[in-house]
C-alpha angles and dihedrals in degrees: 000000000000092000092050090052092049091049091049090050091047091052092046095049092050093040092240109169101170130042092234089066088067089076090079098057087044091052089046091054090048091051090048090050093049090047092049091052092049092048093047092049093046095049103034103023114200115004131161112280095253096052092041090051094047093050092044091052090051091052092046091055091046091051091048093047092051092045093052090047092051092044090053090050093050095042093094096036098052114059111227132149097233134017095240088065088071089065088053090051092051090050089053090053092048096048092044094051093049094043093050091057092048089051093046097054097062092042092052088048092047089053088053094242114147135162087247098057098038139049105271093233091053091044092054091043090055092042092053094042093052089045091052092052093052089042090063092051096042092046092063092040095051089041088057092043091052093046096254100105095131094051094048095042089055090044090050093050089053091049092049090050089053090052089053094249096121092128090068092062121085111198 
């Protein structure tokens, strides 16, 4: 009975009307968990399983707290129909950022650019620049894939204007 009440309150606070919409908070929690494990491993390396788990759980809760705080701040700025859609938007940003780096690595390698044959500052500049180009493309693609094309297309137009590429937009 207590769990049903908590689930009802959760659905109410995130404006979830259908059970299928619960997939997005679930995916968000999985992404936070994966990120926490990667962060714990990157900072602390190999620890015993109990300490590793404890630190990872602390980081998961921190990520979730910060995410909810940011979502609440952006709720009035970003126009969405229901609050749960903000979780979907955050997932698109997470997937896009990761994907753009996965796409950039093979392209940099295909061009023959390595840290060994190029100044490290120039290497990272090119890596980030190529990643940013693919980020723009993937952001709209994943926005469409997650049912938020309109939001991300408008977001992309604003971003291109900030980059001084206003002339490429036809409105």
